[in-house]
Structures are given as C-alpha cells and as structure tokens.
N, C-alpha and C positions, 0 to 999 in steps of 0.2 A: 849168369846162373850157374854155369859149370864150376867156376871158381867158388861160388858160394856153397855148392854141394860138396866140394872136396873140403872145405872147412868144416861143413856139417859132418862129414864122415869122420874127420879127425876128432871132432868133439865127441862123437858117440864112443869112439875108442877111449878117450880121455875119461868120460863118465864112468865107464866100466872099471877103469883102473884106480879111480880116485876114491877110495873107501871113506876117507875123512868126510867128503862132501855128502856121500850117501848116508853116512851116520847123521849129518846135520839135518838133512831132509827128512829122515825118518823119525828122529827122537825129539829135536827141538820143538816142532809143532805140538807134540803129545805133552811136552812139559808145559808150554804155554796154556794149553787146554786145562790142564790140572790146576795150574795157579790161579787163572782167571775163572775157573768154574766156581771157586768159593766166593766169588764177588758178586754172584748172580742176585738180581732183585727182580722178582716177579710181580711187584705191584704194578697194577695197570690203572692209569689215569688218562683223562681226556680221550675217551672212546668217542669216535665219530659216530653219532647218532642220527638216523633219519626217522620220521614219523609219518605214517599214513593214517591220518584221523578221518575215518569215515562217519563218525558220529557228530563231531563238532558241537559238543555240549560241554557244561561246567564239569561234568564227571570225566569226560575225555581229557579235558584240559588239566584236570587234577593229576591224572596218571602221568601226563606229559611233564608236568611241573616236578612230580616226584622224581622222574629220571633226571631232569636237568639239575634240580636242587641237591642231588646226591652227591655231586662232586666227582663222579666218575664219568659222566657222559657229557659231551658237548654237541649241542643241536646243530646240525649243518645243513639240513635239507627238509623240505616239506614235500612228501610223496604224493603224487596225484593218480598214479596207476601202476600196473605191473611193470610197464616198459620202463619207468623210471627206477624201479627196484632193481631191474637187471642191470641198467647202465651204471647205477651207484655201486653195485657189487662188483661188476667187471672191471671198472675203473678204480676200485679201491677207495672210493670217496667216502663210504660209509661202512663201518664194520659190524654195525648192529642197526636192524630196521624193526620198528615196532608197529604192528598193524592192529589198530583198534576198530572193531567191527561197528556197523551201524546198528543202532538200537541199544547201545551199551547203557545209556542213562535209564532207559525205560525198563530194561531187563533187571538192572541193579535195583531200581525202585520196587519191582515185583518180587525181589528176593531170589531171582534165578541166577545161576551160574553163567558167567560170560567168558568165552574163551578169547584171550588177547594173544595174537601170534607174535613170536619174537624171531626174526631171521638173523642168522649169524654167518659171518665170513669165516669158514673153517680152515683157511690155508695155513693159519697159525693155530695149531691145536691148543698150545697153552693159553694163548690169549682168549680163544673162543671159550674155553672152559671156564675162566675167570669171569668173562663178560656174562656168560649164561648164569653163573652164580649170582652176580650183581643184579640181573634183570629179575630172576626168581625172588630175590630177597625183597626188591622194590615192590613187585606185584603182590607178595604175600602180605606185606605191610599195608598196601592200599586196600587189599581184600579185608584185613582185620578191621580197618576204619569203617568200612562199609557195613560189616557185620554189627558193629557196635551201634552205628546210626540207625539202621533198619531193624535191629533186634533179631536178625536171621540167626537161626541155630543150625548147626551141621557144618558142611563143607564150605570151602572159600567161595566168595561171591565173584572174584575174578581169578580165572586160572590161566597160567601160561601155557603155550602150546610151542615149544622152540623147535626150530627146524634149521639145522646147520647145512650150509651149502658147501659143496666141493670136498668135505671131509666128514662125513656123517658120524664116523666112529671116533672122531677127535684124536686119531693116532698121531703121536709125536713124530714118527718117522716121516710122515709127509711133510712135516714142518722142518725137520732138521736136515734132510737130504739136500735141499737147495743150498743151505747155509754151508754144509760141508764142502759142497762142490766149489763155492765161492772161496772158502778158506784154503782148500788144497791147491787150487789153481794159483792162488797167489803165492803160496809156498813154493811150488815147483817153478813158477815162472820168475818171480822177482828175484828170489835168493839165487836160484841156479844161474840165471842170465848174468847178474851182477858179479857173483863169485867167479865164473868162468872167464870174464874179461879181466877182472882185477888179478886173477891167478897169472894171466899172462904178463901183467906189469910186475908182480912180484918176482917171477922167475927170470925176468929179463928177456923173455922171448917176444915181447911186444916190439922190440926194436927190429928183430929179425923179421917179423911180419910186415912191418913198414918198408923194409927193404925188398920184399918180394913184390912180384908183379900183380899186386892185389890192392884194389881200392878199398876205401873205408866202408862203403855201402856193402860190397860183397862179404867182407869179413864180418860185419855185424849181422847180415842176413844169414849167413852160414852158422854163425854162434847161436842164432835164435830159432832156426828150424828145429833142431832136435828137442828143444824145450818146449817149443810149441806142440809137437807131436806127443811128447810125454805128457803135458798137461791136458791135451784134449783126450788122449786115451784114459787118463785118471778120471776126468769128468764123466765120460761115457761109461766107464767101468762101474762107477758108483751108481749111475742111473740104472744099468741093466742088473746089477745085484739086488738094488732095492726092488726093482720090478719083480724079479724072481723070488726073492725071500720075504718081502713086506708088502707085496701087492701095490707098489706105487704106480699110479695110472700115468698114462701119457695120452692127454686128451687133445693136445695141439698138433702142429706140424713139425715134423722131424726137421725139415729144411729150415724152418724159422729158428728151431731150437739150436741146430748147429751154427747158424748165423749169429745167434745171441752169444753163445759160448765163444766163437771165434772173435767177436767184437771185444768182449771182456779180456780174452787172451792177449790180444794185440795191445790193449792198453797196459796189462800186466807186464808183458815183455818190454814195452816202452819205458815203464817205470824202472825195471831192472836195468835197462840200458843207461837210464838217467843216473841212477845210483852208481853205476860202474864209472861213469864219467866224473863222478865227485870223489869217489874214494880211491885211495892208493894202495890200500891193504885189505885183505880178506876180512879181517876182524872189523875194521871200519865199515866195510861194505855190508857186513851182516848186521851191525848195529843200526846203520842207516835204513836198511831194508826192514828191519823190525818196526822202527818207528814210523816208517812211510807206508807200510802194507799191512803187516799182521794186525797191530793194534786197531787201526781204523776199521779193518775189516770185522774184527771180532766185536768191538764195542760200539762203532758208530754207524753200522750198515743196517741195523734192525735184525740182525741175525739172533742176538741174545737180549738186547734191551730194546723196548719199543721206542722208536724215535719221538712219538708224542709225548713220552713221559720224561724226556730229557730237558734240561734248561734251554731257554730260547738260544743262547749262544751256541751250545753244542748242536742244537738243530740246524743252525745256519752252516756249521763246520760239515755236516753230514752231506751237504750238496756237492762237495768236492770228493766225496768217497764213492768210487765207481761201484763197489759192492752194493750199494744202496739201490742203484737202478737195476743192477744185474739180478738181484734177489726178487725184486718186484716183476721183472720180465719172466725169469725162470718159473717162479711160482704160477704166474698167470699162464704161461704156456703149458706146463705140466698138469696143474690141478684144475684150471679153469678153461683150458682149450683156447685161450686167447689168441687172436691173430695179430698181424701188423697193425690193423686199424685200432687196436686197443694199446698195444705196447710201443708204439713208435716214438713217444716222448722218451721213454727210457732208452731205447736204441740210439735216438738222436743224442742223448746225453752221454752215452758210451763212446759214440763217434767223436763228439767234441773232446772228450777227455783224452782218447787215443792220440787225436791230432795234436793236442797241446803237449802231451809228454814225449811223443815222438819227435816233434819240432824241436823242443828243448834239448832231448838227448842227441839229436842229430847235429845241432849247432855246436854243442860241446865237444862231441867226438870228432867232429871234423876239424875243430880248432886244435885238438890234441894231436890229431893224425899229421898235421902239418908240422 
C-alpha cells in the first residue's frame, strides 16, 4: 500500500502539470453533449401500464382497451390493491397505473362524472409529462364517446385525476442530475485512467517503472486512487449543488448511495485500465475510451433515450452498459428512498461488470508487465 500511495502522489503532481489532459477532460465532454443533443428523440412508446379495475364491467374494459390499443402503452400487470401499486412503482415495473373506481358503469349510465386516477412514476420528468398527455387524451376521447351515447350535455363523463409520484412538479433537474453523474464519472474515470498509463508508454517511462521495486498491482492501484477520488468528489459535488440550488431530495441512505457510486466507479476504472492495456498511444486510447464508455453511457443507458423505445437488438446491448443499472439504482435511492431490498439486482449487476472488466484488465496488464 505504501508503494501504491507513492505512485498516487506522483500521479496527482502529474495531473496538475499536464494541461492537455485537463483540457480534454473539460471540453471534449461538452462537445459530445452539443453534438448528440440535436439527435434527441422524445417520442415515448411501449410505456409499461398497470390497471386496477375495481368495476370489472364492459365500460371499464373499454377504457383499458383504449389505453392498450393506443399503441403507446403495454399492459404488464393487473393490480389487486395498494400494496401492488407500491411494489410496481418501487421496482420500476410500471410507469403508469390507471385506477378505475367501483361503480363506473352505473355512474356513466346516470350521466354523472367519474374520476379515473392515473398514477405516474415521476423520476423521469420528460417521460412522465409525455405519458400524462397520452393518458389525458385517451380519457378525454373515451369521455366524448359516452357523452354521444348517453346524450349528456356539459362536462366530460370521465375525468382524469393524475398524481405524480416522487417528482410532483415534474422538474427536469431531478431527472437529469443522476444522468450527469453517470456521464461525468465515466469521463473522469475511463479517459483519465487510460491516458495516464498510456502516457507512461509513450514517454518511455514504463520501462523505468518496470525496473523499479514495484509490482503491477501496486502501480495500477496507485494510478487509480487519484482518479477514484476525483470522480467521487465530482459525483458528490453535483449532488450537493443540486440539493442547494434545485431542491434535489435525498430520500435514501447515504451509505447505500456511496456504495452504489463506488461500485460504478470501480467498474469505470477497470474499463479505463482495460483500454490502457489495449492502446499504445494516447490518441488511440482516447478513441477507444469514447467508443467503449461515452457513447454507451449517453445513448444506451436510458439517460437520453428510453430503453423501451429502442429496437430489440439495442435493448439487448444495453444489458452490458453499467450506466443502465447505475441510473436505476441512483434514481431509486435519491428520489424514491429505495434500499438494498429494492436495488440489489442493479448492485449485483454492477459487481458482475466490475469483476469482468477488472479480470480482463489484470490479465492483460500482467502479461505486458512481464
């Protein structure tokens, strides 16, 4: 550990002196954000829908059919009670839940207005806003049909009562902050780690390091420690600033949050080490890092594009993108107060990813060290 800390102190001094790397870390991510920002597509399809039908009549089934046949919703669950609603929302199994009250058919036949409740998962403000618009349009269309059949004059026969969970004001900040954390962590971890080791190869100092009384594990650990601390500080700084300026809630455990961020960081550092073992120049290392980390994090994690709207092939590819699991866990902790009992599948996936990339990187680096 003493040798690793010595390498870490050397790396900190190198970071402060190397202005080119600092420029890359600061401006290249902003460039990618501007370029890919114009390719955004906010069309929402295949929204996971659950139904609690307390009426069980032809009228209620007609409303359910209107949602399913609209092309925007996929029926995934039949809710039996409030406990099912909470479980579906907490696990992310349903993004919208329609609650049809008892006596719907009777009240419609009598010409009375019937409130139909629509529950939305508001952790993604943009998606929730779009889904709310879909639900309101469908219910208004159904209401118009009943007014024509019954000859009712006046207000709608069926009115929607939306209730957004976790983000009642639908503020986009609460949705963007977790994605920004995932993106910035990838930038500071993968690129910095890979470039720092490849830089040693380019300058010819790697041979001197090999001749020193230093093993490969201590060298890699020492190189990784500064970037782990920088990335962790960046993630926590974004969280604190968002809490102070935008009212970002913190409903979960800080300990679970730190553990989740650390797991994601370990995987990102492992990917950087793997890139450094493949590339021999900083240019190649940067290009490989972009292909392996930036683009998947932006395009395939659910940060910008809903995964459910992607083609089946790309949906399968997202399962090897660690940011997919990190975003689900982070939003669950911060916005929903989810604990280990809820997010353990995502944490287990992050552990598996970290083990795989670290194993591959270790095998390649040890082979090169010899």
